C-alpha positions as CSV (number, residue, x, y, z in Angstrom):
1,M,20.6,-19.2,-18.0
2,R,19.5,-16.3,-19.9
3,L,15.8,-17.3,-19.3
4,G,16.3,-17.0,-15.6
5,R,18.1,-13.6,-15.8
6,S,15.0,-12.5,-17.9
7,K,12.3,-13.6,-15.0
8,R,14.9,-12.1,-12.3
9,R,15.0,-8.8,-14.2
10,A,11.2,-8.7,-14.9
11,H,10.7,-9.4,-11.4
12,H,13.4,-6.7,-10.2
13,L,11.8,-4.0,-12.3
14,R,8.2,-4.8,-11.0
15,I,9.5,-4.4,-7.3
16,Q,11.3,-1.0,-8.3
17,A,8.0,0.2,-10.0
18,W,5.8,-0.8,-6.9
19,T,8.4,0.9,-4.6
20,L,8.2,4.1,-6.6
21,L,4.5,4.0,-7.0
22,E,4.1,3.8,-3.2
23,T,5.8,7.0,-2.5
24,G,2.7,9.0,-4.0
25,E,4.9,11.5,-5.8
26,P,3.8,12.4,-9.4
27,A,7.5,12.4,-10.6
28,L,8.2,8.9,-9.3
29,T,4.9,7.7,-10.5
30,H,6.0,8.5,-14.0
31,A,9.3,6.9,-13.2
32,A,7.4,3.6,-12.3
33,L,5.6,3.9,-15.7
34,D,8.6,3.7,-17.4
35,L,9.9,0.7,-15.6
36,I,6.5,-1.1,-16.2
37,T,7.2,-0.4,-20.0
38,E,10.6,-1.6,-19.9
39,L,9.6,-4.8,-18.3
40,V,6.6,-5.3,-20.8
41,D,8.7,-4.4,-23.8
42,K,11.9,-6.2,-23.1
43,Y,11.1,-8.9,-20.4
44,P,7.6,-9.9,-20.9
45,E,7.6,-12.9,-18.5
46,P,4.1,-14.5,-18.4
47,F,4.3,-14.9,-14.8
48,E,4.9,-10.9,-14.1
49,L,2.8,-9.7,-16.8
50,A,-0.6,-9.7,-14.8
51,S,0.9,-8.0,-11.8
52,A,2.9,-5.6,-14.1
53,Q,0.1,-4.2,-16.0
54,L,-1.9,-4.0,-12.8
55,L,1.0,-1.7,-11.5
56,R,0.7,0.4,-15.0
57,A,-3.2,0.8,-14.2
58,Q,-2.5,1.9,-10.5
59,C,0.2,4.3,-11.8
60,L,-2.3,5.6,-14.3
61,V,-5.2,6.0,-11.9
62,R,-2.8,7.9,-9.4
63,L,-2.0,10.2,-12.7
64,E,-5.7,10.5,-13.2
65,R,-5.3,9.1,-16.7
66,L,-8.5,6.9,-16.3
67,P,-9.3,5.8,-20.0
68,E,-5.6,4.5,-20.3
69,A,-5.8,2.9,-16.6
70,I,-8.8,1.1,-18.0
71,E,-6.9,-0.5,-20.9
72,A,-4.2,-1.4,-18.5
73,F,-6.6,-3.3,-16.2
74,R,-7.9,-5.2,-19.4
75,A,-4.3,-6.2,-20.3
76,S,-3.8,-7.2,-16.7
77,F,-7.2,-9.5,-17.0
78,A,-5.9,-11.1,-20.2
79,A,-2.5,-11.8,-19.0
80,Q,-4.2,-13.3,-15.7
81,R,-6.5,-15.5,-18.1
82,T,-3.2,-17.0,-19.6
83,M,-1.7,-17.7,-16.2
84,P,-4.7,-18.9,-14.1
85,N,-2.4,-19.8,-11.2
86,V,-1.6,-16.1,-10.9
87,H,-3.9,-14.6,-8.4
88,I,-4.0,-10.8,-8.3
89,D,-6.5,-8.0,-7.3
90,A,-6.8,-6.4,-10.8
91,Y,-10.6,-7.1,-10.7
92,L,-11.1,-5.6,-7.5
93,D,-9.0,-2.5,-8.1
94,F,-11.0,-1.9,-11.4
95,A,-14.5,-2.5,-9.6
96,W,-13.5,-0.1,-6.9
97,L,-12.5,2.5,-9.5
98,V,-15.5,2.1,-11.6
99,G,-17.8,2.3,-8.7
100,T,-16.2,5.2,-6.7
101,H,-16.0,7.3,-10.1
102,D,-19.3,6.4,-11.4
103,L,-17.8,5.0,-14.5
104,R,-21.5,3.9,-15.8
105,A,-20.1,2.6,-19.3
106,H,-18.2,0.2,-17.5
107,Y,-20.6,-1.2,-14.9
108,D,-21.3,-4.5,-16.9
109,E,-17.7,-5.1,-17.3
110,A,-16.7,-4.6,-13.9
111,L,-19.5,-6.7,-12.8
112,S,-18.4,-9.5,-15.0
113,V,-14.7,-9.5,-14.1
114,M,-15.7,-9.3,-10.2
115,Q,-17.8,-12.8,-10.7
116,E,-14.9,-14.2,-12.9
117,F,-11.9,-13.4,-10.7
118,F,-13.4,-13.3,-7.1
119,E,-12.3,-15.9,-4.7
120,S,-14.0,-16.4,-1.4
121,S,-11.1,-18.4,-0.1
122,V,-9.2,-15.4,0.4
123,A,-12.0,-12.7,1.2
124,L,-10.1,-11.0,4.1
125,P,-12.1,-7.8,5.7
126,A,-10.1,-5.5,3.3
127,I,-11.1,-7.1,0.2
128,L,-14.5,-7.7,1.3
129,Y,-14.9,-4.0,2.1
130,R,-13.8,-3.0,-1.5
131,Y,-15.9,-5.9,-3.0
132,F,-19.1,-5.1,-1.4
133,G,-18.6,-1.3,-1.6
134,A,-18.0,-1.7,-5.4
135,L,-21.1,-3.6,-5.8
136,A,-23.0,-1.0,-3.6
137,F,-21.9,1.9,-5.9
138,I,-22.5,-0.2,-8.9
139,T,-26.0,-1.3,-8.0
140,Q,-27.1,2.0,-6.8
141,G,-25.8,3.4,-10.2
142,L,-28.0,0.6,-11.9
143,G,-31.1,1.7,-9.7
144,D,-31.2,-1.1,-7.5
145,R,-31.3,0.5,-4.2
146,E,-32.3,-2.6,-2.4
147,S,-29.2,-4.5,-3.3
148,A,-27.2,-1.5,-3.0
149,A,-28.4,-1.0,0.6
150,R,-27.5,-4.8,1.3
151,W,-24.1,-4.6,-0.3
152,A,-23.4,-1.4,1.5
153,K,-24.0,-2.9,4.9
154,N,-21.7,-5.8,4.0
155,A,-19.0,-3.2,2.9
156,L,-19.4,-1.4,6.5
157,E,-19.3,-4.5,8.4
158,A,-16.1,-5.4,6.8
159,A,-14.8,-1.9,7.5
160,A,-15.7,-2.2,11.2
161,T,-14.1,-5.6,11.4
162,Q,-11.0,-5.4,14.1
163,T,-10.4,-9.1,14.3
164,S,-7.8,-10.3,11.8
165,P,-8.1,-14.1,10.6
166,F,-4.4,-14.4,11.4
167,S,-3.8,-14.5,15.1
168,R,-0.1,-13.6,14.9
169,H,-0.7,-10.6,12.7
170,P,-3.6,-8.9,14.5
171,G,-3.7,-6.1,11.8
172,L,-3.2,-8.2,8.6
173,G,-6.3,-8.3,6.3
174,L,-8.2,-5.4,8.1
175,V,-9.3,-2.2,6.3
176,Q,-6.7,0.5,7.1
177,S,-7.6,4.3,7.1
178,P,-10.9,4.2,4.8
179,D,-11.4,7.2,3.1
180,A,-13.9,9.0,5.2
181,S,-16.1,10.3,2.3
182,L,-16.5,6.8,0.8
183,L,-17.6,5.5,4.0
184,A,-20.2,8.3,4.2
185,R,-21.7,7.3,0.9
186,L,-21.7,3.7,1.9
187,Q,-23.7,4.9,4.9
188,S,-26.0,6.8,2.9
189,I,-26.6,3.9,0.4
190,A,-27.2,1.4,3.5
191,T,-29.8,3.5,5.3
192,S,-31.4,4.9,2.0
193,V,-34.2,2.0,1.6
194,R,-35.2,2.2,5.1
195,A,-35.5,6.1,5.1
196,A,-37.5,5.6,1.8
197,R,-39.9,3.5,3.6
198,K,-40.8,5.7,6.3
């Protein structure tokens, strides 16, 4: 009975934290972090930990506390490895952060977790956009312009997809309101090889 209450409490805290984070308000993001800390310290349910640590990372990214966010991502990966049936996108958020912020010291780690956790069976356009986009930014940073151009084209194709694989939910899984500056960066990468050959 007590175990059931602990699981419910952990789940409830995670949902509350996610709701606070979604407001975009810094004060409420701090409150979300407090809830995640309570979850991890008092109700460390294995099934909830990977998602909780991902939420912690997302809060810290929002607050621009990137070194702490990276540690939270690593905690999420570690928790996911102990519960392989838990499928979350921590690897994708981490790779996107590393790629879009040019965190060169973390390129190898980002590529490693992308390979470890990517599941082609759930590769919706919104996932493919960030997956290929992160690869484009990282490989460009590594100096591999040919690969970067290919990945950027794939990311742009995913962003342009307007047909959801779910006929009853036409907008589900599509890229919603992508950042214009990141799209411009991807467009520049996609055309850089062709321009260099002229």
